[in-house]
ROVO-132974 format. One line per 2 residues: number of its first residue (from 1); their letters; for each residue x, y, z of C-alpha. Coordinates in nm, 3 decimals. Layout:
NUM = A = X/Y/Z  ...
//
This chain:
1 = MV = -11.694/-18.492/3.304  -11.928/-18.209/3.398
3 = EP = -12.216/-18.302/3.626  -12.506/-18.379/3.387
5 = NL = -12.758/-18.181/3.590  -12.548/-17.866/3.543
7 = LH = -12.625/-17.902/3.174  -12.977/-18.043/3.187
9 = VP = -13.148/-17.770/3.388  -13.019/-17.459/3.205
11 = VL = -13.046/-17.613/2.858  -13.403/-17.731/2.915
13 = EW = -13.505/-17.398/3.064  -13.351/-17.218/2.767
15 = YD = -13.534/-17.450/2.528  -13.868/-17.385/2.695
17 = AN = -13.819/-17.012/2.636  -13.656/-17.016/2.292
19 = AR = -13.764/-17.324/2.094  -13.888/-17.264/1.742
21 = DL = -14.248/-17.356/1.670  -14.191/-17.637/1.420
23 = PW = -14.482/-17.859/1.307  -14.296/-18.189/1.345
25 = RA = -14.242/-18.102/1.713  -14.608/-18.022/1.779
27 = AG = -14.810/-18.244/2.012  -15.017/-18.373/1.720
29 = AT = -14.723/-18.461/1.497  -14.735/-18.820/1.375
31 = PW = -14.437/-19.058/1.366  -14.461/-19.044/0.987
33 = GV = -14.438/-18.665/0.999  -14.130/-18.692/1.220
35 = LV = -13.966/-18.942/0.985  -14.036/-18.722/0.681
37 = SE = -13.893/-18.418/0.859  -13.577/-18.597/0.967
39 = IM = -13.494/-18.714/0.616  -13.576/-18.375/0.465
41 = LQ = -13.362/-18.193/0.721  -13.048/-18.386/0.633
43 = QT = -12.808/-18.127/0.485  -13.099/-17.885/0.435
45 = PV = -13.197/-17.584/0.653  -13.534/-17.565/0.826
47 = VR = -13.651/-17.263/0.625  -13.629/-17.460/0.301
49 = VL = -13.783/-17.775/0.447  -14.095/-17.619/0.600
51 = PV = -14.302/-17.552/0.283  -14.207/-17.885/0.126
53 = WH = -14.285/-18.075/0.447  -14.630/-17.913/0.466
55 = EW = -14.699/-18.002/0.102  -14.590/-18.362/0.153
57 = ME = -14.796/-18.410/0.468  -15.104/-18.267/0.299
59 = RW = -15.056/-18.486/-0.008  -14.927/-18.798/0.171
61 = PT = -15.037/-18.789/0.537  -14.954/-19.158/0.583
63 = PK = -14.691/-19.400/0.452  -14.965/-19.588/0.269
65 = AL = -15.061/-19.275/0.073  -14.705/-19.224/-0.051
67 = AA = -14.652/-19.595/-0.119  -14.952/-19.595/-0.354
69 = EP = -14.780/-19.342/-0.584  -14.494/-19.417/-0.824
71 = PG = -14.151/-19.314/-0.690  -14.128/-19.044/-0.955
73 = EA = -14.400/-18.848/-0.775  -14.185/-18.835/-0.462
75 = VR = -13.900/-18.700/-0.674  -14.134/-18.448/-0.843
77 = HW = -14.263/-18.307/-0.514  -13.920/-18.303/-0.354
79 = GR = -13.882/-17.976/-0.539  -13.552/-17.795/-0.487
81 = LG = -13.451/-17.945/-0.153  -13.145/-18.101/-0.312
83 = YP = -13.002/-18.453/-0.278  -13.318/-18.598/-0.438
85 = RR = -13.220/-18.958/-0.370  -13.363/-18.884/-0.025
87 = AL = -13.706/-18.871/-0.193  -13.652/-19.222/-0.328
89 = RL = -13.544/-19.342/0.016  -13.860/-19.197/0.171
91 = HA = -14.071/-19.367/-0.094  -13.895/-19.699/-0.030
93 = CA = -13.952/-19.648/0.344  -14.321/-19.583/0.285
95 = RA = -14.356/-19.907/0.089  -14.167/-20.109/0.351
97 = IT = -14.375/-19.959/0.634  -14.696/-20.030/0.441
99 = EE = -14.606/-20.384/0.343  -14.417/-20.500/0.652
101 = HA = -14.556/-20.293/0.940  -14.926/-20.250/0.855
103 = GE = -14.869/-19.885/0.764  -14.739/-19.786/1.108
105 = VP = -14.392/-19.635/1.153  -14.209/-19.872/1.392
107 = SD = -14.114/-19.749/1.738  -13.830/-19.995/1.793
109 = HA = -13.485/-19.859/1.713  -13.355/-20.180/1.553
111 = TL = -13.668/-20.215/1.339  -13.639/-19.855/1.225
113 = LA = -13.275/-19.915/1.137  -13.382/-20.198/0.906
115 = LP = -13.597/-19.966/0.693  -13.454/-19.866/0.352
117 = GV = -13.219/-19.570/0.377  -13.261/-19.523/0.754
119 = GE = -12.929/-19.485/0.933  -12.829/-19.469/1.297
121 = YT = -12.914/-19.102/1.341  -13.258/-19.117/1.177
123 = AA = -13.355/-19.433/1.366  -13.257/-19.275/1.697
125 = AV = -13.434/-18.949/1.613  -13.765/-19.114/1.521
127 = AS = -13.757/-19.356/1.815  -13.685/-19.063/2.048
129 = FA = -13.883/-18.770/1.908  -14.186/-18.965/1.784
131 = YG = -14.210/-19.226/2.060  -14.017/-19.084/2.355
133 = GR = -13.750/-19.354/2.348  -13.428/-19.307/2.542
135 = HA = -13.170/-19.274/2.265  -12.872/-19.050/2.203
137 = VL = -12.957/-18.844/1.894  -12.629/-18.723/1.746
139 = DT = -12.675/-18.478/1.462  -12.414/-18.217/1.368
141 = NV = -12.556/-17.959/1.610  -12.563/-18.193/1.908
143 = RR = -12.212/-18.319/1.836  -12.081/-17.961/1.821
145 = VL = -12.246/-17.857/2.149  -12.109/-18.160/2.334
147 = AR = -11.763/-18.118/2.178  -11.745/-17.763/2.307
149 = AV = -11.929/-17.790/2.636  -11.765/-18.110/2.761
151 = RA = -11.456/-18.190/2.554  -11.321/-17.834/2.507
153 = EE = -11.304/-17.888/2.130  -11.428/-17.630/1.882
155 = YP = -11.559/-17.895/1.643  -11.631/-18.268/1.669
157 = PQ = -11.443/-18.515/1.446  -11.569/-18.552/1.091
159 = AT = -11.711/-18.899/1.160  -11.906/-18.982/1.475
161 = SA = -11.680/-19.169/1.715  -11.750/-19.431/1.980
163 = AE = -11.631/-19.182/2.243  -11.894/-18.931/2.130
165 = RR = -12.166/-19.194/2.155  -12.055/-19.291/2.506
167 = LA = -12.055/-18.927/2.613  -12.400/-18.859/2.465
169 = EA = -12.543/-19.171/2.630  -12.387/-19.080/2.966
171 = LL = -12.556/-18.740/2.951  -12.905/-18.876/2.876
173 = PE = -13.144/-18.804/3.163  -13.341/-19.098/3.297
175 = LG = -13.665/-18.916/3.221  -13.728/-18.678/2.934
177 = AA = -13.439/-18.794/2.715  -13.628/-18.696/2.398
179 = RW = -13.682/-18.341/2.521  -13.316/-18.317/2.621
181 = GV = -13.208/-18.436/2.276  -13.415/-18.181/2.087
183 = AV = -13.313/-17.904/2.330  -12.941/-17.962/2.269
185 = ME = -13.008/-17.981/1.895  -13.189/-17.646/1.909
187 = LG = -12.909/-17.489/2.112  -12.660/-17.592/1.845
189 = AL = -12.881/-17.464/1.565  -12.955/-17.122/1.718
191 = VC = -12.672/-17.034/1.960  -12.375/-17.270/1.950
193 = TA = -12.343/-17.237/1.574  -12.049/-17.356/1.369
195 = RS = -11.904/-17.025/1.253  -12.032/-16.758/1.492
197 = PR = -12.129/-16.904/1.830  -12.323/-16.659/2.046
199 = CA = -12.161/-16.745/2.376  -12.317/-16.443/2.549
201 = DC = -12.660/-16.597/2.491  -12.566/-16.953/2.584
203 = PI = -12.728/-17.097/2.900  -12.424/-17.315/2.974
205 = AH = -12.147/-17.067/2.889  -12.041/-17.061/3.256
207 = TC = -11.957/-17.433/3.246  -11.853/-17.467/2.879
209 = AW = -11.513/-17.635/2.870  -11.419/-17.478/2.535
211 = RL = -11.499/-17.124/2.651  -11.322/-17.175/2.985
213 = AG = -11.016/-17.302/2.798  -11.000/-16.979/2.599
215 = KP = -11.175/-17.113/2.288  -10.877/-17.300/2.142
217 = PH = -10.906/-17.319/1.762  -10.986/-17.645/1.592
219 = AG = -10.668/-17.839/1.520  -10.813/-18.047/1.238
221 = PA = -10.849/-17.965/0.869  -11.038/-17.646/0.781
223 = RK = -11.393/-17.698/0.669  -11.441/-17.582/0.313
225 = GQ = -11.769/-17.460/0.171  -11.910/-17.671/-0.108
227 = TY = -11.908/-17.518/-0.456  -12.215/-17.565/-0.672
229 = AG = -12.194/-17.354/-0.989  -12.072/-17.554/-1.284
231 = TD = -12.072/-17.887/-1.103  -12.230/-18.216/-1.206
233 = RQ = -12.470/-18.161/-0.919  -12.594/-17.835/-1.072
235 = CR = -12.625/-18.003/-1.411  -12.822/-18.291/-1.258
237 = GR = -13.050/-18.041/-1.088  -13.133/-17.867/-1.416
239 = LL = -13.201/-18.194/-1.595  -13.417/-18.317/-1.310
241 = AV = -13.611/-17.989/-1.308  -13.715/-18.054/-1.669
243 = LR = -13.831/-18.406/-1.582  -14.020/-18.284/-1.275
245 = AA = -14.204/-18.019/-1.476  -14.321/-18.271/-1.736
247 = HG = -14.607/-18.515/-1.681  -14.489/-18.761/-1.939
249 = PV = -14.177/-18.867/-2.127  -13.934/-18.590/-2.224
251 = PK = -13.747/-18.598/-2.557  -13.371/-18.585/-2.539
253 = EA = -13.365/-18.251/-2.719  -13.551/-18.085/-2.432
255 = LD = -13.276/-18.196/-2.195  -12.988/-18.103/-2.422
257 = VV = -13.077/-17.734/-2.416  -13.037/-17.692/-2.038
259 = WD = -12.658/-17.746/-2.027  -12.395/-17.651/-2.284
261 = DA = -12.120/-17.898/-2.196  -12.233/-18.214/-2.376
263 = VQ = -11.984/-18.445/-2.202  -12.084/-18.324/-1.856
265 = RE = -12.453/-18.329/-1.950  -12.438/-18.691/-2.067
267 = RA = -12.246/-18.792/-1.757  -12.503/-18.623/-1.533
269 = LD = -12.794/-18.779/-1.721  -12.636/-19.124/-1.700
271 = GL = -12.594/-19.065/-1.328  -12.961/-18.981/-1.282
273 = VA = -13.059/-19.304/-1.456  -12.807/-19.509/-1.255
275 = DG = -12.936/-19.358/-0.930  -13.297/-19.444/-1.014
277 = LA = -13.400/-19.079/-1.041  -13.482/-19.105/-1.412
279 = EH = -13.577/-19.374/-1.662  -13.443/-19.400/-2.017
281 = LP = -13.724/-19.539/-2.231  -13.675/-19.754/-2.545
283 = DG = -13.787/-19.469/-2.772  -13.501/-19.251/-2.643
285 = TF = -13.712/-19.031/-2.416  -13.668/-18.986/-2.041
287 = RL = -13.909/-18.964/-1.749  -13.923/-18.977/-1.369
289 = PH = -13.919/-19.333/-1.230  -14.244/-19.528/-1.243
291 = G = -14.133/-19.859/-1.092
//
């Protein structure tokens, strides 16, 4: 394996000169702000998250503030970020933090992992970025950088492997692990990108195992872009937009007009109710969840 210091110094120097000015990385960012950002950033680019994150932090600057609202308000203000069940998970987190941790986001990795909807990555990210804990934070960008720089692979495996975790942990510096984690993440987001890596701008190109090996192509299955038009997901989004815009129950007729395919529309609406994103009231109307 490459000597860790040959990676640490150039990556950290590059980060100091090129890091984006993001509010959840600012010195005054709260652990709650970091947690909100990490859940919003899952499968969603920074440019779309920024305005919604600012709105959320102004409206709900603490877990207690969000916990006091019905879950439907979290869904309403999630806007068009997509995958709105994340809003419900954040609301459930806020209630658990308020009721079980006196309103303070835990710093312990295992305790974070026990929060509703918090997985291994999010727990490590909050423990590291909010509290300076020494944890390997393995998002898609970090995994891709390490796959290329150390393992000479164009892409990491689809699921995080034990070998990847061991590698990431072996590369953690004794001091400043959180800064190292965010620096590698930023390198993957801005330079070592999935489709068009800018190797000429990379601070570790001279030691990158993948580049030195001649950039062998990925041997695994090709990654296919997700379609959206005409899918149940698009239908759900249109139905949910109607519910978000209303401040009370919505008659079924108002939902029927947003999608022509009745079978698909009913399936999508049933899915929203099953996922807790909508409530079907006894009078036949629908609304965002109040429970």
